[in-house]
N, CA, C and O of each residue as an XYZ file, in Angstrom:
464
protein
N      11.551     34.566      1.331
C      10.272     34.555      1.239
C      10.151     36.169      2.387
O      10.608     36.117      3.529
N       9.586     37.276      1.924
C       9.271     38.401      2.979
C       8.567     37.656      4.076
O       8.257     36.472      4.210
N       8.398     38.835      4.892
C       8.059     38.357      6.415
C       6.227     38.254      6.059
O       5.541     37.321      6.474
N       5.775     39.201      5.375
C       4.543     39.167      5.001
C       3.943     37.791      4.364
O       2.879     37.266      4.693
N       4.673     37.420      3.582
C       4.314     35.890      2.846
C       4.348     34.999      3.728
O       3.524     34.088      3.650
N       5.582     35.025      5.110
C       5.817     33.961      6.013
C       4.403     34.276      6.960
O       3.954     33.370      7.662
N       3.868     35.369      6.929
C       3.030     35.578      8.071
C       1.669     34.964      7.435
O       0.815     34.510      8.197
N       1.496     34.957      6.177
C       0.372     34.550      5.655
C       0.033     33.045      5.679
O      -1.050     32.493      5.875
N       1.635     32.375      5.347
C       1.835     31.158      5.199
C       1.548     30.094      6.558
O       1.044     28.973      6.616
N       2.080     30.946      7.529
C       1.864     30.133      8.836
C       0.700     30.554      9.938
O       0.506     30.214     11.105
N      -0.055     31.543      8.936
C      -1.056     31.965      9.972
C      -0.340     32.867     11.431
O      -0.844     32.719     12.544
N       0.437     33.452     11.285
C       0.966     34.247     12.219
C       1.592     35.679     12.111
O       2.384     35.977     11.217
N       1.185     36.529     13.072
C       1.288     38.142     12.685
C       2.783     38.314     12.445
O       3.534     37.511     12.998
N       3.331     39.346     11.621
C       4.678     39.843     11.667
C       5.004     40.025     12.721
O       5.921     39.305     13.115
N       4.374     41.168     13.801
C       4.749     41.220     14.701
C       5.391     39.833     15.839
O       6.427     39.845     16.504
N       4.573     38.977     15.754
C       5.042     37.603     16.745
C       6.453     36.813     15.687
O       7.368     36.260     16.296
N       6.469     36.846     14.389
C       7.707     36.624     14.003
C       8.740     37.518     14.366
O       9.707     36.881     14.784
N       8.914     38.696     14.374
C       9.832     39.868     14.511
C      10.143     39.258     16.107
O      11.297     38.884     16.318
N       9.242     39.163     17.111
C       9.337     38.765     18.286
C      10.055     37.465     18.721
O      10.801     37.434     19.700
N       9.771     36.317     17.883
C      10.643     35.111     17.816
C      12.172     35.437     17.453
O      13.128     34.736     17.784
N      12.223     36.469     16.812
C      13.731     36.820     16.072
C      14.301     37.293     17.471
O      15.251     36.806     18.083
N      13.451     38.414     17.849
C      13.806     39.336     19.047
C      14.696     38.014     20.147
O      15.878     37.727     20.332
N      13.727     37.631     20.534
C      14.016     36.660     21.788
C      14.960     35.364     21.504
O      15.183     34.505     22.358
N      15.465     35.349     20.223
C      16.335     34.495     19.952
C      15.938     32.970     19.545
O      16.642     31.988     19.777
N      14.819     32.963     18.968
C      13.669     31.626     18.509
C      14.802     30.850     17.413
O      15.263     29.714     17.305
N      14.931     31.952     16.798
C      16.259     31.827     15.487
C      16.830     32.930     14.932
O      16.298     34.033     15.051
N      17.993     32.742     14.257
C      18.852     33.608     14.108
C      18.111     34.769     13.394
O      16.953     34.774     12.976
N      19.058     35.768     13.349
C      18.576     37.143     12.993
C      18.395     36.824     11.436
O      19.318     36.296     10.816
N      17.174     37.159     10.813
C      16.763     36.839      9.769
C      17.646     38.056      8.631
O      18.004     39.192      8.943
N      17.796     37.473      7.485
C      18.760     38.397      6.570
C      17.524     39.603      6.099
O      16.318     39.490      5.883
N      18.197     40.436      6.073
C      17.525     41.571      5.295
C      17.773     42.510      4.145
O      18.783     43.211      4.206
N      16.987     42.608      3.122
C      17.242     43.049      1.691
C      16.458     44.337      1.838
O      15.296     44.415      2.236
N      17.231     45.323      1.472
C      16.775     46.759      1.710
C      15.989     46.921      3.190
O      14.897     47.487      3.155
N      16.362     46.573      4.148
C      15.833     46.560      5.330
C      14.604     45.751      5.278
O      13.893     46.041      6.240
N      14.145     44.959      4.618
C      12.629     43.983      4.839
C      13.560     42.540      4.882
O      14.394     42.188      4.047
N      13.141     41.820      6.136
C      13.396     40.811      6.568
C      12.946     39.516      5.138
O      11.807     39.286      4.731
N      13.969     39.006      4.749
C      13.928     37.838      3.744
C      14.500     36.437      4.397
O      15.666     36.136      4.654
N      13.163     35.606      4.596
C      13.420     34.362      5.224
C      13.743     33.388      4.148
O      13.250     33.471      3.023
N      14.677     32.354      4.556
C      15.238     31.412      3.689
C      14.521     29.895      3.947
O      13.552     29.708      4.682
N      15.143     28.991      3.263
C      14.431     28.051      3.907
C      15.235     27.299      5.022
O      14.686     26.263      5.397
N      16.305     27.579      5.568
C      16.371     27.154      6.641
C      15.772     28.252      7.829
O      15.651     27.874      8.994
N      15.446     29.517      7.448
C      14.282     29.834      8.629
C      13.101     29.348      8.647
O      12.544     29.200      9.735
N      12.571     29.057      7.662
C      11.283     28.308      7.590
C      11.334     27.169      8.422
O      10.519     26.962      9.321
N      12.445     26.296      8.086
C      12.385     24.734      8.747
C      12.280     25.363     10.527
O      11.468     24.955     11.358
N      13.378     26.470     10.761
C      13.250     26.354     12.348
C      12.002     27.044     12.711
O      11.691     26.792     13.875
N      11.107     27.905     12.049
C       9.795     28.212     12.363
C       8.812     27.173     12.557
O       7.948     27.266     13.429
N       8.925     26.043     11.665
C       8.364     24.698     11.837
C       8.781     23.820     13.038
O       8.038     22.953     13.497
N       9.874     24.062     13.467
C      10.514     23.255     14.289
C       9.600     24.196     15.892
O       9.028     23.698     16.861
N       9.777     25.259     15.620
C       9.019     26.280     16.691
C       7.649     25.709     17.233
O       7.250     25.301     18.324
N       7.067     25.882     15.867
C       5.729     25.971     15.915
C       5.385     24.305     16.430
O       4.389     24.223     17.148
N       5.865     23.432     16.232
C       5.867     22.044     16.688
C       6.081     21.986     18.268
O       5.282     21.378     18.981
N       6.921     22.482     18.655
C       7.349     22.583     19.991
C       6.198     23.217     20.928
O       5.882     22.812     22.047
N       5.668     24.250     20.252
C       4.890     24.946     20.705
C       3.665     24.017     20.888
O       3.236     23.864     22.032
N       3.146     23.469     19.988
C       2.144     22.320     19.957
C       2.375     21.446     20.863
O       1.386     21.069     21.492
N       3.597     20.903     21.191
C       3.575     19.908     21.934
C       3.507     20.373     23.621
O       3.681     19.506     24.476
N       3.256     21.723     23.988
C       3.389     22.348     25.162
C       4.550     23.136     25.671
O       4.559     23.805     26.704
N       5.602     22.967     24.758
C       6.755     23.664     25.378
C       6.439     25.239     25.318
O       5.891     25.829     24.388
N       7.020     25.910     26.807
C       7.023     27.184     26.712
C       7.944     28.018     25.762
O       9.026     27.506     25.474
N       7.626     29.297     25.218
C       8.627     29.764     24.561
C       9.853     29.949     25.332
O      10.800     29.978     24.546
N      10.211     30.081     26.488
C      11.279     30.129     27.256
C      11.936     28.765     27.220
O      13.164     28.819     27.283
N      11.472     27.705     27.144
C      12.077     26.481     27.257
C      12.347     26.490     25.722
O      13.547     26.532     25.450
N      11.626     26.464     24.821
C      12.178     26.623     23.037
C      13.507     27.386     23.213
O      14.535     26.737     23.023
N      13.625     28.874     23.603
C      14.477     29.440     23.732
C      15.627     28.519     24.214
O      16.583     28.318     23.465
N      15.557     27.910     25.538
C      16.560     27.401     26.231
C      17.240     26.021     25.463
O      18.436     25.733     25.506
N      16.215     25.273     24.779
C      16.657     24.453     23.906
C      17.494     24.893     22.603
O      18.421     24.230     22.139
N      17.103     25.907     22.172
C      17.969     26.601     20.812
C      19.009     26.915     21.195
O      19.939     26.722     20.411
N      19.354     27.583     22.661
C      20.673     28.005     23.054
C      21.298     26.520     23.243
O      22.392     26.282     22.731
N      20.833     25.842     23.739
C      21.742     24.653     23.920
C      22.011     23.876     22.619
O      23.167     23.505     22.413
N      21.168     23.632     21.837
C      21.489     23.350     20.684
C      22.553     24.067     19.489
O      22.976     23.514     18.474
N      22.816     25.399     19.938
C      23.750     26.173     19.308
C      25.199     25.787     20.062
O      26.311     26.069     19.618
N      24.936     25.129     21.214
C      26.365     25.152     22.002
C      26.859     24.056     21.164
O      28.075     23.985     20.985
N      26.000     23.103     20.570
C      26.832     21.783     19.805
C      26.292     20.403     20.724
O      25.484     20.289     21.645
N      27.091     19.517     20.048
C      27.194     18.222     20.680
C      27.020     17.922     22.252
O      26.229     17.131     22.767
N      27.964     18.759     22.885
C      28.033     18.699     24.578
C      26.686     18.609     25.073
O      26.470     17.843     26.012
N      25.587     19.399     24.487
C      24.348     19.245     24.755
C      23.325     18.432     24.746
O      22.289     18.443     25.411
N      23.745     17.657     23.854
C      22.931     16.531     23.287
C      21.900     15.564     24.466
O      20.781     15.092     24.265
N      22.577     15.512     25.454
C      21.852     14.795     26.411
C      20.711     15.611     27.121
O      19.586     15.178     27.372
N      21.213     16.913     27.412
C      20.229     17.821     27.943
C      18.968     18.002     27.162
O      17.851     17.816     27.643
N      19.215     18.393     25.873
C      18.205     18.595     24.779
C      17.365     17.339     24.775
O      16.152     17.525     24.679
N      17.797     16.090     24.864
C      17.218     14.857     24.683
C      16.583     14.730     25.790
O      15.555     14.071     25.635
N      16.764     15.099     26.900
C      15.931     14.840     28.546
C      14.744     15.999     28.225
O      13.572     15.689     28.437
N      15.020     17.119     27.796
C      13.735     18.126     27.453
C      12.984     17.379     26.798
O      12.030     16.788     27.304
N      13.308     17.306     25.604
C      12.080     16.520     24.410
C      11.430     15.071     24.929
O      10.365     14.554     24.591
N      12.509     14.564     25.930
C      11.492     13.383     26.495
C      10.546     14.028     27.496
O       9.349     14.091     27.215
N      10.844     14.340     28.241
C      10.153     15.065     29.423
C       8.860     15.721     28.778
O       7.761     15.595     29.317
N       9.037     16.411     27.627
C       7.918     17.046     27.153
C       7.018     15.815     26.481
O       5.803     15.799     26.676
N       7.502     15.042     25.881
C       6.782     13.730     25.275
C       6.061     12.794     26.474
O       5.057     12.121     26.242
N       6.614     12.841     27.578
C       5.828     12.444     28.611
C       4.564     13.182     29.007
O       3.495     12.628     29.264
N       4.800     14.538     29.030
C       3.736     15.200     29.294
C       2.626     15.395     28.402
O       1.487     15.643     28.797
N       2.951     15.285     27.238
C       2.105     15.142     26.219
C       1.524     14.062     26.219
O       0.325     14.210     25.981
N       1.913     12.720     26.424
C       1.102     11.470     26.716
C       0.143     11.544     27.759
O      -0.966     11.044     27.569
N       0.427     12.120     28.877
C      -0.424     12.439     29.619
C      -1.522     13.405     29.565
O      -2.462     13.388     30.361
N      -1.387     14.248     28.612
C      -2.583     15.104     28.237
C      -3.161     14.388     27.359
O      -4.378     14.576     27.378
N      -2.742     13.464     26.405
C      -3.402     12.823     25.511
C      -4.326     12.032     26.400
O      -5.548     12.160     26.327
N      -3.691     11.160     27.294
C      -4.582     10.201     27.987
C      -5.669     10.890     28.789
O      -6.823     10.462     28.829
N      -5.279     11.903     29.386
C      -6.660     12.583     29.865
C      -7.685     13.433     29.194
O      -8.623     13.911     29.831
N      -7.485     13.666     27.653
C      -8.210     13.980     26.625
C      -9.139     12.817     26.169
O     -10.299     12.883     25.760
N      -8.294     11.684     26.352
C      -9.049     10.378     25.790
C     -10.095     10.147     26.922
O     -11.271     10.085     26.563
N      -9.793     10.006     28.306
C     -10.716     10.219     29.334
C     -12.008     10.996     29.056
O     -13.118     10.476     28.940
N     -11.740     12.262     28.966
C     -12.459     13.008     28.525
C     -13.694     12.813     27.591
O     -14.866     13.170     27.710
N     -13.103     12.203     26.733
C     -13.868     11.899     25.541
C     -14.915     10.934     25.615
O     -15.981     10.913     24.999
N     -14.388     10.018     26.586
C     -15.123      8.800     27.254
C     -16.413      9.075     27.702
O     -17.544      8.730     27.358
N     -15.805      9.984     28.796
C     -17.209     10.473     29.655
C     -17.795     11.358     28.580
O     -18.899     10.842     28.408
N     -17.712     12.353     27.783
C     -18.628     12.718     27.106
C     -19.251     12.123     26.134
O     -20.328     12.588     25.760
N     -18.810     11.184     25.634
C     -19.703      9.916     24.726
C     -20.826      9.143     25.705
O     -21.935      8.720     25.379
N     -20.139      9.097     27.066
C     -21.185      8.231     27.999
C     -22.382      9.273     28.105
O     -23.554      8.915     28.218
N     -21.916     10.771     28.051
C     -23.380     11.672     28.594
C     -24.279     12.002     27.527
O     -25.467     12.304     27.636
N     -23.368     11.884     26.148
C     -24.481     11.870     24.722
C     -25.109     10.867     25.008
O     -26.304     11.005     25.270
N     -24.535      9.609     25.047
C     -25.732      8.273     24.846
C     -26.716      8.549     26.058
O     -27.894      8.301     25.800
N     -26.502      8.921     27.070
C     -27.752      9.051     28.107
C     -28.543     10.193     27.562
O     -29.719     10.120     27.921
N     -28.223     11.427     26.662
C     -29.032     12.214     26.143
C     -29.857     11.499     24.867
O     -31.069     11.639     24.704
N     -29.124     10.832     24.131
C     -29.843     10.514     23.024
C     -30.637      9.182     23.457
O     -31.387      8.765     22.574
N     -30.611      8.379     24.742
C     -31.478      7.565     25.288
C     -32.400      8.023     25.838
O     -33.450      7.380     25.843
N     -32.322      9.265     26.476
C     -33.453     10.117     26.833
C     -33.551      9.712     28.346
O     -34.616      9.675     28.963
N     -32.151      9.370     28.946
C     -32.330      8.993     30.490
C     -32.141      9.834     31.347
O     -32.299      9.579     32.541
N     -31.680     11.271     30.797
C     -31.750     12.298     31.649
C     -32.652     13.301     31.281
O     -32.796     14.293     31.994
């Protein structure tokens, strides 16, 4: 899949995709006649990157994770720790959002009941 097609599929600029490649988020994409040609493994890697970003990982942390992953099984514990720490942060964020929703529901109910 060419970079323009990937850009459309993932709603991400071609410049962002090139940047991700440049900083080592995924291996250099194969080029055909100078044009990047993303294969299925590249797309799976991009799915992973997007998921990690959505979980709150910073790009530098994703790069670190990928470097550890590329070193192999000896880094398994460190990678697991990174994932578990991020999961804990995400849980806290979700709980905070739930509390915010409760408060907003309360305020909306006051408006609807004309008590303010």
